[in-house]
N, C-alpha and C positions, 0 to 999 in steps of 0.2 A: 312586377315588371311593367307597370302601367306607364302611360305617357306622363311626363313631368313638366312642371312649369319652367319658364325661361330662367328663373333664378337658381335652378339646380346647377351646381358647379359644372361648367361646360367641359372640363377636362376629364370627366368621368362618364360621359355619355356619348352615344353614337347618334348622329342626326340623320333622319330619314325624310326626304322630300317625296310626298306622294303625288299621284297623278293629278290632283287638284291644286297643287302648289302649296299645300300646307306642310309645315315642318313639325316633326315629332322628335322629341329627345327621349332616347331609351337608355336607361342605366346599363352600363357594360358589365357583364358577368364574366369573370376571368375564364379563359379557355373555351368559351362558346364561339361557334361560327357566326358570321353575320346573318346567315339564313335562319339559324335557330333563334337568335336574339330577336330578329324582326318578326318571325312567324309564330313565336310564342309570347309576343307582347300583348296580344289581345286587340291590336289595332288593325290587323289585316287578316283577311281570310287566307289560310295557308293553301297553296296549290298542292296537287298531288306530286310529291317530291320523290326522288329516286334514292334517298338515303345517302347522299353524297357520292354516288357512283360516278357523277359527272356525265350522265347520259341524256337526261331529259332537257337540261338547259332552262327549266322553268324558274330557277332561282336567280337568273341573271339580273344584276343590278348595276347601275352606273356609279362608279366611285369617282367623286369629285375632289377628294383630298386623300392623302396617304394611300395612293393607288398602288396596290400590290402588283408584282410582276406576274404575267400570265403563265399558266402551265401549258403543256402541250395539248392536254385535253381541252382546255379553254380555247386555245387557238383553233382547234379543229371544230368545236361546237359553235363558237361564236363568230368566227371568221375575222379576217384582218381589219375590216372597217369598224366593227363594233369593239374589237380589242383596242384599236387606236383611239376610239371615243371614250375609253375608260370602263367599258363593260367587263364584268368578271362574274364567275359563278360564285354566288354568295356562300354556298355550302363549302367551298374550298378554302375560305380565308377566315382567320380568327378576327373577331370584333375587337377593335382597339379604341380607347378613349380618343375623341377628336376626329374620328372618321366621319365623313359625310357621304351618303349614298342617295341615289334616286331609284325609286321602284315604281313599277306599273301595277303592282299587286292591288287587288280590289280592297279598299277600306271596308271594315266591318259595317260601317254606317251605310254603305251603298248596297250591301247584300240583302237578299230577301230570304227570310227563314221559312217561307211557305209558298205553295202553289195552291190555287183554288182547286178543290176537288168536288166532283159531282156527289151530291148527297145520296147515300145508300143506306138501307136499313142496317141498324146496328143492334147489338144485343146489350141490354142494360138492366140493372136492378134499380127500381125506383129509389133515388137517393133522398137526402133530406129535402124538406119542403123548400120550394124556390118561388121567387116572384118573377113576373114577366120581365122586370127590369134587371134581373140578375140571373142569367142562365147558368146552369151547372154544366161542367165539362170534365172529362177524364182524358188524360194524355197517354198515348201508347208510343213508345220509343224503341227503335232498334238501334242501339249504340254500337255500330261496327267500328273496326279499326280504321277504315278509310272514310266511311261516311256515316251520317246520322240521318235516319229516316223516321218520320213521325206522322201520327194522325191524331186528330182531336175529335172525340165523340161528344155530341151535345144531346142533352135530354129533350125530347119533344114533349112539352107540357100537356098537350091534349091526349096523347096516346101512351105516355110513359115509355115510349120506344127511344132507343138511342141511335143516332145517325152520325156517320163520319161527315163532318161539315167542312173540314179543312185537312190538308195533308201536305207534306213537303219533304225536302231533303237539303242537306248542306254537307260540306266537308267536315269530317271530325276535326274540331279545333285543336286537337293534340298533334296534328300531322307534322308540325314543326319539330317534334321530338323524334320523328322517324316514321317510315311508311309501314313497317311491319310490326308484328306483335313483340318479337324479341327485342327490337330496338326500343320500343315503348317501355318494356319491362326493365331493360338496362337503365334507361333514363330515370325511371321511377324509383330506383334504388337510392337515388339522392333525394333526401327529404324535401329540399326546396323545389326540385322538379315535380315531385309528387304533389305538393301543395299547389303548384302552378297548373298541373294537369286538371286537378279537381276544380280549381277556380275557372279555368277556361271552359270546362264542360258545363258547370253550373251557369255560367254566363250565356252559353249557347242555348241551354234549356229555357232560360228566362227570355231570350230573344224570341223564342217561339210564343211565349205568353203575350209578349207585346204586339205580336202580329196576328193574334187570333181574331176572327170576325166578331163583331159586337152585336148585341141585340138591344134595341131601344137605347143606343148610345152607351151601353154598359158592357164592360169587359166581363167575360164569364168567371164564375167562381170555380176554381180548380179543386175538385174533391180528392183526386188521387192520380199518381203516375204509375205506370208499369214500364220499367226499363229492362229490356231483354238484351243481354250483352255477354260476351265471353268473359272468362274469369279475370283476364288482365284489365279489360275496360271497366268491369265491375269494381275491381280493386282500386283503380285510379279514381273513380267517382267517390268511393267510400274512403279513400285515402289510407288504404291498408298497407301493411308491410308486404312487399312483393318479392322478398328474397326466396320464398318457397317456389316461385315460378321461374327463377333465374337459372337454376342449375339442378341437375339430378342428384338425389331422388326428389322429383317434383312433389310439391304439396299444395293442395287446394286451400287458398286462404279464407274462403267463405263459401258456405254450402247453399246459401240462398233460401228460397221459399220463406222469405220474411219481408216484413214492411219496416222501412227505415226512415228516420227523419234526418234530412241533410241540410246543413246550414246554408242559407241562401235560397232555399226552395220552400214555398209557403205550404205545400201539401206533402203528405207522406208518399214514399216511393216503395212500390212492391218490386222485389227482385225474384224472378223465377228460380227454381232449384237448379243447381249446377252438379254435374255428374263427376267430373274429374278435373285435374289442373288445366286442361285445354279443351274441354267439352263443357260449355257453360249454359247459361240461362237462355241464350238465343236458340240453342239447339233444343233444349227441353220444351221451350214454348212452341217451336215449329213442330216437333214430334207430337206434342199433345194435340195440336190442330189436325195433323195428318192421321193420328190414331182414331180421332173422332170422325174423320171423313171416309176412311177406307173400310169396306166390308171385309170380313174374314177371308174371302176368296182372293183378296189382293195380296195376301202374305205368301211367301216372304217378299219384302221389298227392300231396296237400298235407297237411302236418303243421303244426299251430298250437299253440304253448304259450302259454296266455293267463294272464299275471300282470300285475304292474305294468309290466313290459316285455314286449311281444309278440314272440316269435320264430317265424319261419315258414320252412318248408322245402318246396320243390316238387321232388320227386324224379322225374326222367324215367326213370331206370334205377338199378341198384345202383351204377353208377360216375359218373353225372352228376346233379347236383342244384344248385339255386339256393337261397340262403338270404338272409334279411333280418331286420332287427329294427326296431321302432318303439316309441316311448314310448306306453303305453296308459293310464297313470294307474292308481290303485288301486281304481277303481270296481267292477270285477268281483270284487274281494275284499270288497266291501261297505264300503269306506273312502271317506270324503269325501262320503257321501250322508247326508241328514238323519236317516234311521232305519236306516242300513246296518249290517249285522253280518256278520262272517265266518261262512261256513256251518258251520265246524267248532266255533264257539263257541256253547254252549248250543243245540245242534242241534235238540232237540225244540221250542224256543221261537223258532226262526228260520224265517221264511217263505221257502221256496225256490221256490215257484211259486204262481200264481193261475189260476183257471178262470173263464170267462165263462158264466154260466148264465142262464136266463130270469128268475131273481129278482135277478140282479146279479153282482157280482164276489166270488168266494169265495177265501179264502186257504187254501193247503195247509200246515197247521201242526198239530202234535200237541198243543199246549198254548197257553194265552194267549200271544200273541207278544210278544217283546221288540224285534224288529226284522226287517229284510228283507235277505236275501243279495243279492249282485250279480246273480245269475241270477234271483232272485225279482223284482228290478226289471225285468229284461228281459221276463219273463213278464207283469208288470203293464202295461208299456207296450204289449205286443202286444194284451192284452185291451182296452185303451182305444182302440187303433187299430181293432180289429174292431167295437167298439161305436160308432165314429164320434165319440168324444169327443176324439180327438187327430188332427191332420193329419200328413202325412209330414214336415213341417218341425219336428215336435215341439211345435206350439202347441195349447193347449186350444181346443176349439170350443164357444162359448157356447150355440149353438142347434143341436145335432146333428139330422140328418134322421131318424134311426131312432128309433122309440118307446123302445127300451131305452136308447139313448144320451141321449135327452131326459130320461128318468126319472133316470138316473145323474147327469146334470148338475144337476138340481134337488136331488138328495139330497146330493151330495158336492162339487160345484164351488164354490169360495169364493175370496176374495181374501186373500192373506197379505201380510206386510209388504213382501216383495220380488217380488210377482207372484202369479199365480193358483196355486191348489193344489187337489188332489183329496183329500178326506178319506176315510180307509179304515176308521175305527173303531179301537178299542183304543189311541187316542192317536197313531195313525200317519197319515201323509199323504204324498202324492207332490207335490213342489214342482217348479216350472219349472226351477230350477237342477239338480235331480236328473236331469230329462230331458236337459238340456244335457250333463251328464256322460256319460250313456248315448250321446248323439249323438257325443261326442268319441271314445269307445271304438269305436263303429261305424265312424266315418270312418277312424280309424287302421287298423282291421282291413281294410276294403275297399281302402284305399290299398295296403297291403302285398300283398294277394292280387292286385290288378290289375297292380301293377308286376312281380310274379314271373311272372305269365302272359305279360306282354309280353316280359320278358327271355327266357323259354323259347320264345316264338313259338308258343304253343298257345292254344286257346280253353278257356273254363271247362268246356264240355261234354265235353272230352277227359279231364278228371280223373276217375279211377276211384273214388277215395275221399278223403273229407275227414276227417282224424283230428285230434281236439282233445284236448289235455292241459291240465293246470293247473286253475285255478278253473273255467273254462268246461267243460273236458272231464269234470269230475266231476258236474256238476249240471244243465247246460243242456238244455233241450228243443230239438231241431233245428228244430222247426216255428217256435219263437220267433225264432231267429237268422236263419232263411231269410226269414220275414215282415218282419223289421226291416232286411233288406238286408246283413247280414254275409256271407251266401252268395248266389250267383246262383240264380235260380229252378230248382228241381228238385234242387239239391245236397243238400237235407235228406234225400233218400232214400238218399244215399250217405255219410251222416254217421256217424261212429263216435266215441263217447265213450270215451277210452282211460284216463281217470283219471291217476294219478301215474306217467307213463312214466319220469320221471327216477329215481324211487325204484326202479322195477322194473329199469331199466337198471343202477343201482348194485348191486342184488342180483346181477344176472348177472355183474357184474365182480368179484364175490367168490366165485363158484361154480365148478362143475366145468369150465365152458367160459370161465373168466375171460380167458384169453389171447386166445381168439377174439373175445370182445366188446370187449376193450380195443383190439385191433388193428383191428377193424371201425370203431370210433368214431374212432380216430386216422386211418385211411385216409380216412374220410368228411370229417373236419375239414380235412384237407390239400387235398382235391379239390373241395369245394363252392365254388361261385362266389358271391361276395358281391354282392348287389344293393343299392346305396346308395339310401336313401330321403331321409333328413333333409338331406343336403347339396345336393340338387337345388334350383336357384333357383325352380322352379315348384311345389315341394312344398306351400307354404302355400296356393296357389290350388287345387291338387288336393285338399288336405285340406278346404278350405272347401266345395268342390263336393259332397263326400261327407257333409256334415253334414245328411243327410236319411235317413229310414228307408226307403231303397230302394237296391238294388245299382246 
């Protein structure tokens, strides 16, 4: 679905005018939405979309021909002026030959695949002989459902040490096929979509290569990749049949702990071991790193990787652990919320936290905000609970008992089209439906934690450390998630934000002790005991009971 030349039959393409005035013709695929067609074309960086729920408004495009009638959701989100100008939510309308649209989406050519990173000592095995004009590098990648994080390790010729010389992040180029794991799996059941997912991911990886720092005007020679990813993302990169992940009884399509050669990539790719259909190489890589870091006295510990799918590990010892996975939804990535933004996008203008002061609620943001990250929403909900403006069921309280809460209610509480909302200023607001999304994340989290504790036969008080990775592990305040009931009372004091453990584990698997880390991950994946959550008949009732901001 690449851009085509102007001699392609015009009646079978959709024309897209980009922000620079360039026109792109994209072949129309029957039944696909305009958003999917545009954001899977490889021409534009896909924004974090809400799976066609009509909440985020990020797929808005201006239709200049064959303008479809607006839905009620579109009128609410876009407003009368933009509707009159021809703007529509591209996720809500089927692409038709002859359509012309305008988009403000960022062309791939304008995006940066990396951010300069401070050089730090790496771990590396002396590779093949190299010359000063051709440095050697190894690439570690955390291929998440929402984003792709990477780092490049360069060999230091004088010391045989490896250092991280560049790192960066981008949106997962498959986002146009859906924001969550199950949407991606459903799309991958169609062979053409699966081929496209693989092509988009390979192109993104090659964009990293083109952006790597040079030495003596020479690009580095890439020896090896390590891609740590969940089973669905691994399967799309390897173009495997995904039917085993689409319906119960689920089957793991690929066990990992192998090196593969992928068409379009010049160097082999190592995939860490995968434990179960929804606990993959990103978790085994992170666990291998954590097992190496923690002394025996830190057991038992609980490890949670918080993304669109939540993966949890309760380790009682180095040899015995229990693991589980549960759909979390993309809210912690800022997706599907009215003003949500990924914390890595336009970071200075994304609110990642709020504080409650005598004068009201203040946002932590370095510049006029464009939106709120998922953990920023958690912080906001905590502030409103403290002020007495929200109850534990997530409902707004019209007449709070506290003077501060009463003043905040007078200043900000209002009625929106689909329920009450709290106005924040700068055009931002917290809606009842956003609070519901936070409650769903909280319920899924506490359900997984409780089931793991029950399976292991221990109390929450026995857990020595609560280690969080992923979106939550990078930005969240432990006081927020303890107060909202993600963690049991007192656990916040033993909470550790670990950042991107999957990426760090992937780096280890390319370094001096690569064999040790790979074997550790493989041994853990073979021995961990899977605790099933979603197949239990009482799961829905358990989930509903946990739809409160309390553990």
